[in-house]
C-alpha positions as CSV (number, residue, x, y, z in Angstrom):
1,X,77.3,140.6,72.4
2,X,78.4,136.2,72.0
3,X,81.3,135.4,71.1
4,X,82.3,135.7,67.3
5,X,79.2,138.5,66.7
6,X,81.7,141.1,65.8
7,X,82.5,142.9,68.9
8,X,85.9,144.2,67.2
9,X,84.4,145.6,64.4
10,X,82.1,148.1,67.1
11,X,85.5,150.0,67.3
12,X,87.2,149.3,64.5
13,X,85.1,150.4,61.8
14,X,84.6,153.8,63.9
15,X,88.3,153.9,64.0
16,X,88.2,154.5,59.6
17,X,85.7,157.5,60.7
18,X,86.8,159.5,63.5
19,X,89.8,162.0,63.5
20,X,91.6,160.8,66.0
21,X,93.3,157.7,66.8
22,X,91.3,154.8,68.5
23,X,92.6,153.7,71.7
24,X,92.1,149.7,72.5
25,X,93.0,148.4,76.1
26,X,93.4,144.5,75.6
27,X,94.5,142.1,78.0
28,X,96.6,140.1,75.9
29,X,99.6,140.4,73.8
30,X,98.6,138.1,71.8
31,X,95.5,138.9,71.1
32,X,96.5,142.5,70.3
33,X,99.6,141.3,67.8
34,X,96.5,139.3,66.1
35,X,94.2,142.0,65.7
36,X,97.0,144.2,64.4
37,X,98.2,141.4,62.1
38,X,94.6,141.2,60.3
39,X,93.9,144.9,60.1
40,X,97.8,145.6,58.4
41,X,96.4,142.8,56.2
42,X,93.4,145.3,55.7
43,X,95.6,148.0,54.6
44,X,94.4,149.6,57.8
45,X,97.7,150.7,60.2
46,X,97.4,149.8,63.9
47,X,100.6,149.2,66.5
48,X,100.5,147.5,69.6
49,X,102.5,148.3,72.3
50,X,103.3,145.7,75.2
51,X,106.4,144.5,76.5
52,X,107.1,141.6,74.1
53,X,108.0,144.3,71.4
54,X,111.7,145.6,70.9
55,X,112.7,149.2,71.3
56,X,113.1,149.8,67.8
57,X,109.3,148.6,67.3
58,X,108.1,150.9,70.4
59,X,110.0,153.9,69.2
60,X,108.8,153.2,65.9
61,X,105.0,153.4,67.4
62,X,105.4,156.1,69.3
63,X,106.5,157.8,66.4
64,X,103.6,156.8,64.2
65,X,101.3,158.1,67.0
66,X,102.7,161.5,66.8
67,X,102.9,161.8,63.4
68,X,98.9,161.0,62.9
69,X,99.1,158.1,60.5
70,X,97.7,155.5,63.0
71,X,94.4,154.4,63.3
72,X,93.9,152.0,66.1
73,X,96.7,151.9,69.5
74,X,96.2,148.5,71.3
75,X,98.2,148.5,74.4
76,X,97.9,146.8,78.1
77,X,96.3,148.8,81.3
78,X,99.8,148.8,82.7
79,X,101.0,151.0,80.2
80,X,98.3,153.6,80.6
81,X,100.2,154.0,84.1
82,X,103.4,155.8,82.2
83,X,102.7,159.0,82.5
84,X,104.8,160.2,79.7
85,X,102.6,157.7,77.2
86,X,99.5,159.1,78.2
87,X,100.3,162.9,77.5
88,X,101.6,161.6,74.2
89,X,97.9,160.2,73.7
90,X,96.2,163.2,75.4
91,X,98.7,164.8,72.4
92,X,97.3,162.8,69.2
93,X,93.5,163.5,70.7
94,X,92.2,160.0,71.5
95,X,88.6,159.8,69.8
96,X,87.2,156.7,71.1
97,X,88.8,155.1,74.6
98,X,87.8,151.2,74.2
99,X,88.2,148.6,77.2
100,X,88.1,145.0,75.2
101,X,87.2,142.1,77.0
102,X,85.4,144.7,80.2
103,X,84.7,141.3,82.4
104,X,88.6,141.6,83.0
105,X,87.4,144.9,85.2
106,X,85.6,142.8,87.8
107,X,87.6,139.8,88.4
108,X,89.4,139.0,91.3
109,X,91.9,136.0,92.2
110,X,94.8,135.6,91.0
111,X,94.4,136.6,87.5
112,X,93.2,140.0,88.9
113,X,94.9,143.1,87.4
114,X,95.0,146.6,89.2
115,X,95.2,148.5,86.7
116,X,92.0,147.8,85.4
117,X,90.9,150.1,87.9
118,X,92.7,153.0,87.2
119,X,91.5,153.0,83.7
120,X,88.8,155.7,84.3
121,X,91.0,158.0,85.4
122,X,93.1,157.7,82.3
123,X,90.5,158.4,80.3
124,X,90.0,161.4,82.0
125,X,93.4,162.5,81.4
126,X,93.0,161.9,77.7
127,X,90.1,164.7,78.1
128,X,87.3,162.2,78.3
129,X,87.2,160.7,74.7
130,X,83.5,158.6,74.6
131,X,83.9,155.2,76.6
132,X,82.9,151.4,74.7
133,X,83.0,148.5,76.9
134,X,83.0,144.9,75.6
135,X,82.4,141.6,76.8
136,X,80.5,138.4,76.2
137,X,80.5,137.2,80.1
138,X,79.3,139.7,82.0
139,X,76.3,139.3,84.1
140,X,73.8,142.2,85.2
141,X,76.1,142.7,88.6
142,X,79.4,142.5,86.5
143,X,77.5,144.9,83.6
144,X,76.7,147.3,87.0
145,X,80.0,147.5,88.6
146,X,81.7,147.8,84.7
147,X,79.3,150.5,84.1
148,X,80.2,152.5,87.3
149,X,84.1,151.7,86.8
150,X,84.2,153.5,83.5
151,X,81.4,156.2,84.1
152,X,78.8,154.8,81.4
153,X,75.3,156.2,82.2
154,X,72.7,153.3,82.6
155,X,71.3,153.8,79.5
156,X,74.2,153.5,77.9
157,X,74.2,149.5,77.7
158,X,73.5,147.0,75.0
159,X,72.6,143.3,75.5
160,X,72.1,141.1,72.5
161,X,72.7,137.6,74.3
162,X,74.6,134.7,74.6
163,X,72.5,132.1,72.8
164,X,74.7,130.5,69.3
165,X,72.6,127.9,67.3
166,X,75.3,126.6,65.9
167,X,77.0,125.1,69.2
168,X,76.1,122.1,70.0
169,X,76.5,121.4,73.5
170,X,77.0,118.4,75.5
171,X,78.2,116.4,78.7
172,X,80.0,112.8,79.1
173,X,79.6,111.9,83.1
174,X,82.4,109.0,83.2
175,X,83.7,107.2,86.8
176,X,87.3,107.6,86.4
177,X,90.7,109.5,84.7
178,X,91.0,106.4,82.4
179,X,87.8,106.9,81.2
180,X,87.4,110.1,80.5
181,X,91.0,110.0,78.7
182,X,89.4,107.2,76.5
183,X,86.8,109.0,75.2
184,X,88.5,112.2,75.1
185,X,90.9,110.7,72.6
186,X,88.0,109.0,70.7
187,X,86.2,112.2,70.9
188,X,89.0,114.2,68.8
189,X,89.9,111.0,66.8
190,X,86.2,111.2,65.4
191,X,85.8,114.4,64.7
192,X,86.6,116.2,61.8
193,X,88.2,119.7,61.4
194,X,90.2,121.7,64.1
195,X,89.9,121.9,67.9
196,X,91.1,123.1,71.4
197,X,91.0,120.9,74.3
198,X,91.0,122.9,77.2
199,X,92.2,121.6,80.7
200,X,92.4,123.4,84.0
201,X,95.6,122.6,85.3
202,X,98.9,122.6,83.4
203,X,99.8,118.9,84.4
204,X,96.6,118.1,83.1
205,X,97.5,119.5,79.9
206,X,100.7,117.8,79.3
207,X,99.0,114.7,80.0
208,X,96.1,115.4,77.3
209,X,99.1,116.4,74.9
210,X,101.0,113.2,75.2
211,X,97.9,111.1,74.9
212,X,97.2,112.4,72.0
213,X,100.5,112.7,70.5
214,X,101.2,108.8,71.5
215,X,97.6,108.8,69.4
216,X,98.9,110.4,66.1
217,X,97.1,113.4,66.3
218,X,98.8,116.4,65.8
219,X,98.8,118.3,69.0
220,X,100.0,121.3,70.5
221,X,100.4,122.8,73.8
222,X,99.6,126.7,75.3
223,X,100.0,127.2,78.9
224,X,101.4,130.1,81.1
225,X,104.5,128.1,82.3
226,X,105.6,128.2,78.8
227,X,108.5,130.8,78.0
228,X,106.8,133.5,75.6
229,X,108.2,132.3,72.1
230,X,107.1,128.8,73.2
231,X,103.7,130.2,72.9
232,X,103.9,131.9,70.3
233,X,105.2,129.5,67.9
234,X,102.3,127.1,69.6
235,X,99.4,129.9,68.5
236,X,100.8,130.7,65.2
237,X,100.9,126.5,64.4
238,X,97.1,126.0,65.3
239,X,96.4,129.6,63.2
240,X,98.1,128.8,60.3
241,X,96.5,125.1,60.2
242,X,100.1,123.6,61.2
243,X,98.3,121.7,64.0
244,X,94.7,120.7,63.8
245,X,94.3,120.0,67.7
246,X,95.5,122.8,70.4
247,X,96.0,121.3,74.3
248,X,95.3,124.2,76.7
249,X,94.8,125.9,79.9
250,X,92.5,129.1,79.9
251,X,95.9,131.0,79.6
252,X,95.3,130.5,75.3
253,X,92.5,132.0,73.3
254,X,90.7,135.3,74.8
255,X,90.0,136.9,71.3
256,X,91.8,134.6,69.5
257,X,90.0,134.9,66.0
258,X,90.4,131.7,64.1
259,X,86.8,131.3,62.7
260,X,87.1,127.4,61.4
261,X,87.2,125.9,64.8
262,X,85.1,122.9,64.5
263,X,84.9,121.5,68.4
264,X,86.2,123.1,71.8
265,X,86.0,119.8,74.2
266,X,86.7,120.9,78.1
267,X,88.7,118.0,79.6
268,X,88.5,119.6,83.0
269,X,85.1,121.4,84.4
270,X,86.6,125.1,84.8
271,X,85.0,127.3,87.5
272,X,82.0,128.8,86.2
273,X,79.5,129.1,83.2
274,X,80.7,132.6,82.2
275,X,84.4,131.0,82.0
276,X,82.9,128.1,80.2
277,X,81.0,130.2,77.7
278,X,83.9,132.2,76.7
279,X,86.3,129.2,76.1
280,X,83.5,126.9,74.5
281,X,82.8,129.7,72.5
282,X,85.8,129.8,70.0
283,X,84.1,127.0,68.3
284,X,82.2,127.8,65.3
285,X,82.6,131.5,64.7
286,X,82.2,130.6,61.1
287,X,78.2,130.1,61.7
288,X,78.6,126.8,61.1
289,X,78.2,123.7,62.8
290,X,80.7,122.8,65.8
291,X,80.9,120.3,69.0
292,X,81.0,121.8,72.6
293,X,81.9,118.7,74.8
294,X,82.9,118.7,78.2
295,X,84.4,115.1,80.5
296,X,83.0,115.6,83.4
297,X,84.4,113.2,86.7
298,X,83.4,114.3,90.8
299,X,86.5,115.5,91.4
300,X,87.0,118.1,89.2
301,X,84.8,120.1,91.7
302,X,87.9,119.4,94.2
303,X,90.2,120.9,91.6
304,X,88.3,123.7,91.1
305,X,87.7,124.4,94.8
306,X,90.9,124.5,95.4
307,X,91.6,127.2,93.3
308,X,89.0,129.5,95.3
309,X,90.2,128.4,98.2
310,X,91.5,131.5,99.8
311,X,91.7,132.4,103.5
312,X,89.1,135.1,104.2
313,X,90.2,138.8,104.5
314,X,90.0,139.4,108.5
315,X,90.0,142.8,109.9
316,X,93.3,143.1,111.6
317,X,95.0,141.9,108.7
318,X,93.7,145.2,107.0
319,X,94.3,147.3,109.5
320,X,98.1,146.1,109.6
321,X,98.3,146.4,105.7
322,X,96.6,150.0,106.0
323,X,99.0,151.2,108.9
324,X,101.9,150.1,106.9
325,X,100.5,152.0,103.6
326,X,99.1,155.2,105.7
327,X,102.5,155.5,106.8
328,X,105.6,154.1,104.4
329,X,109.3,153.9,104.7
330,X,111.0,156.7,103.0
331,X,111.4,155.8,99.2
332,X,107.7,153.9,99.7
333,X,106.7,150.2,99.5
334,X,107.3,147.8,96.4
335,X,104.9,144.6,97.2
336,X,108.1,142.3,97.9
337,X,109.2,144.3,100.4
338,X,105.9,145.3,102.1
339,X,105.1,141.5,102.0
340,X,108.7,140.9,103.4
341,X,107.5,143.4,106.2
342,X,104.2,142.0,107.0
343,X,105.5,138.5,107.0
344,X,102.8,137.1,104.8
345,X,103.0,134.9,101.5
346,X,103.0,136.8,97.7
347,X,99.0,135.7,97.0
348,X,97.9,137.1,101.1
349,X,99.3,139.9,100.1
350,X,97.4,140.4,96.6
351,X,94.0,139.4,98.6
352,X,94.5,142.0,101.0
353,X,95.1,144.1,98.6
354,X,92.3,143.8,96.4
355,X,89.4,145.5,98.1
356,X,91.9,148.2,99.5
357,X,92.4,148.9,95.4
358,X,88.2,148.4,94.8
359,X,87.6,150.6,96.8
360,X,90.5,153.4,94.9
361,X,92.1,153.2,98.4
362,X,95.5,151.9,96.8
363,X,97.0,152.8,93.9
364,X,100.3,152.0,91.9
365,X,101.9,149.5,90.3
366,X,103.6,146.0,92.6
367,X,107.1,148.2,92.5
368,X,105.3,151.0,94.1
369,X,102.2,151.2,96.2
370,X,100.8,154.0,97.4
371,X,97.7,155.2,99.8
372,X,95.6,157.5,98.5
373,X,92.9,157.5,101.0
374,X,92.2,161.0,103.3
375,X,92.4,159.0,106.3
376,X,92.8,155.6,107.1
377,X,89.9,153.7,108.0
378,X,87.5,152.7,110.9
379,X,87.7,149.3,112.3
380,X,83.6,149.7,110.8
381,X,84.4,150.2,107.2
382,X,87.4,147.8,107.4
383,X,84.8,145.2,108.4
384,X,82.7,146.9,105.6
385,X,85.7,146.0,103.2
386,X,86.5,142.3,104.3
387,X,82.9,141.8,103.7
388,X,82.8,142.4,100.4
389,X,85.4,140.5,99.5
390,X,83.7,137.5,101.6
391,X,81.2,138.1,99.3
392,X,82.8,138.0,96.4
393,X,84.2,134.2,97.2
394,X,80.4,133.4,97.7
395,X,79.5,134.6,94.6
396,X,82.5,132.4,92.7
397,X,81.2,129.3,94.8
398,X,77.9,129.8,93.7
399,X,79.2,130.1,89.6
400,X,81.4,126.9,90.9
401,X,77.6,124.9,91.9
402,X,76.2,126.2,88.5
403,X,78.8,125.0,86.7
404,X,79.0,121.8,88.4
405,X,74.9,121.7,88.0
406,X,75.0,122.3,84.3
407,X,77.2,119.2,84.0
408,X,75.0,116.9,85.8
409,X,71.5,118.6,84.7
410,X,68.8,116.5,82.6
411,X,67.9,120.0,81.3
412,X,68.7,121.6,78.3
413,X,72.4,123.1,78.2
414,X,71.8,126.3,76.6
415,X,68.8,127.0,78.8
416,X,71.1,126.7,82.0
417,X,73.7,128.8,80.1
418,X,72.1,131.7,79.4
419,X,70.1,131.6,83.1
420,X,73.5,131.7,84.9
421,X,74.5,134.2,82.5
422,X,71.4,136.7,82.4
423,X,71.6,136.9,78.9
424,X,68.1,136.2,78.4
425,X,64.9,137.0,80.0
426,X,63.3,133.8,79.6
427,X,64.8,131.2,77.4
428,X,63.6,128.6,75.6
429,X,65.4,124.9,75.2
430,X,67.6,125.0,72.3
431,X,66.1,122.1,70.9
432,X,70.1,120.3,70.0
433,X,72.0,120.0,73.2
434,X,72.6,116.5,74.2
435,X,69.5,116.5,76.5
436,X,67.4,118.2,74.5
437,X,68.2,115.5,71.9
438,X,67.9,112.4,74.5
439,X,64.4,114.2,75.6
440,X,63.0,114.5,72.1
441,X,64.6,110.7,71.0
442,X,62.8,109.0,74.2
443,X,59.6,111.1,73.7
444,X,59.0,110.1,70.2
445,X,59.9,106.1,70.9
446,X,57.2,106.4,73.9
447,X,54.8,108.0,71.4
448,X,52.5,105.2,70.8
449,X,52.2,104.8,66.7
450,X,48.7,104.9,65.0
451,X,48.6,101.1,63.9
452,X,50.0,99.9,67.1
453,X,48.5,98.2,69.8
454,X,48.6,99.2,73.6
455,X,52.1,99.1,75.1
456,X,53.7,96.0,76.0
457,X,54.6,96.0,79.5
458,X,58.3,96.0,80.5
459,X,60.2,92.7,79.7
460,X,61.7,90.5,82.8
461,X,65.4,91.3,81.9
462,X,64.4,95.7,81.1
463,X,66.4,97.8,84.1
464,X,64.4,99.8,86.2
465,X,65.2,102.8,88.0
466,X,63.0,103.8,91.2
467,X,62.1,107.3,91.0
468,X,60.8,109.2,94.0
469,X,57.5,110.8,93.3
470,X,56.7,114.8,93.7
471,X,56.2,116.0,97.0
472,X,58.8,113.5,98.3
473,X,62.5,114.6,99.1
474,X,66.0,113.9,97.1
475,X,69.4,113.8,97.7
476,X,71.8,115.0,94.7
477,X,75.9,114.0,95.7
478,X,77.3,117.6,96.3
479,X,73.8,119.6,96.8
480,X,72.0,117.5,99.5
481,X,68.3,117.0,100.1
482,X,65.5,119.0,98.0
483,X,61.9,118.2,97.5
484,X,60.7,116.7,94.4
485,X,59.1,118.7,92.2
486,X,58.6,116.6,88.6
487,X,60.4,113.3,88.3
488,X,60.4,110.9,84.8
489,X,62.8,108.8,83.3
490,X,64.5,111.8,81.8
491,X,64.9,114.5,84.3
492,X,64.3,114.9,87.7
493,X,63.6,118.5,89.4
494,X,64.5,119.4,92.8
495,X,63.6,122.7,95.1
496,X,66.7,122.8,97.6
497,X,66.2,124.5,101.0
498,X,67.8,128.4,99.9
499,X,64.7,127.8,97.3
500,X,67.1,127.2,93.8
501,X,65.2,124.8,91.6
502,X,67.7,122.8,89.8
503,X,67.1,119.2,87.0
504,X,69.0,116.7,86.8
505,X,69.8,113.3,85.0
506,X,67.7,110.2,86.7
507,X,71.0,108.3,87.8
508,X,72.4,111.5,89.9
509,X,69.6,112.0,92.0
510,X,68.4,109.5,95.3
511,X,65.3,109.1,97.3
512,X,65.9,110.3,100.6
513,X,62.8,108.2,101.6
514,X,60.7,109.1,105.3
515,X,58.9,106.3,106.6
516,X,56.6,105.7,104.9
517,X,57.5,106.8,101.6
518,X,56.9,105.5,98.3
519,X,58.7,105.2,94.3
520,X,57.6,104.8,91.3
521,X,59.7,102.4,88.9
522,X,59.3,102.9,85.4
523,X,61.7,101.4,82.7
524,X,64.6,102.5,81.6
């Protein structure tokens, strides 16, 4: 369901009607605390168990579970690795097992959390209560994997689409960091209400918040390198309306329910349409109009490419890792000890453990890893595992290309997002994004008035753009050369050698003329 559509109600309402407590597995401490606070205000007893709670709070929460007075129990997936906690929940007879933000199950890379792969086993330990998984950002392949890993049947999927008509999408392509900052400051200054400014890096977040404060804006800062106390204080101030603007990396916002956010600005491009939709979707949860603006500089793609860069899973490395895990030392392996034994960086070890974990050959936490396979894999089986990681990396690369195409597109923004998320079969143009409005304005200006005479020829001072004609070849930076399918002054559609078709604004397209080819000139 779309962001802000009421997914939380899908388990909060049943919690009032079912006999046992509802267990909600959530990825973020701030999200759990936010939901618990709102439930308590509504008179519904809920508890959250996580590492930021005091020992006294944890004891009180466990006692409430034992007494049967709690309707909802929130925890991280890692806590379900504690046998004593699972046994306590089993005695409480959990009535519904909920996985919130379920796309976390299929995430790879630096934010991959192995505990998500063991949720089905935890549910089985609790007596197999009904399972509910919720997300706003899962394409067909992701949904299939989520359902498979959680044991949800094929007919147990509900999809309502991603379109939110109150969100006005727009992109401004700028030539330099200086221009981007100037446009960003002007946009925030001229847009009423509170909002979020997202950046891809901590350094950029700090630069933006300083620039906003120097310009007189009341801006807060949130990123993963701040202490838990600093993050909590920043979030509380923003949620309470004491700060108009929050500048943040993607560490902020997952599930945060502030209905009156009037704008979400991306000062740097995120790495995928799903990430953009998740972050932009924090605007306008009250149903009122909200602005979602991306300020794009070409180097944004290189920043995201850096995040994706990782060495492929070589079969010989997987074999070394497997050998170590199959025959551990006395006391077993911790991740740091295994890292030292193999001579690898921590990131390299995580990357190579990921396919083994996903194949359910390795389980445990960083402090205690264990091999769960029945026998060592053959070289052929290891090669197949390596290929799955390569395929996922290729999918991430394709998502980055989709996001870059979104930034440069001359077509409907919502149409591109919905197609990328595979949320609708054949989405129609939204009629309200910057490109739809630009196309409508140009068409209205070009339409002859009933009283008007024949159109005047372009003035000698008019700017002209040479458009490649259909059937010829044209080039787009980063995408290469494709065949022109359609071209006018508003957008140019190309088909590339891989079969994909993309529309771009004319200023991003250059004719790749063969000998004797011709172009058409139009008035800009």
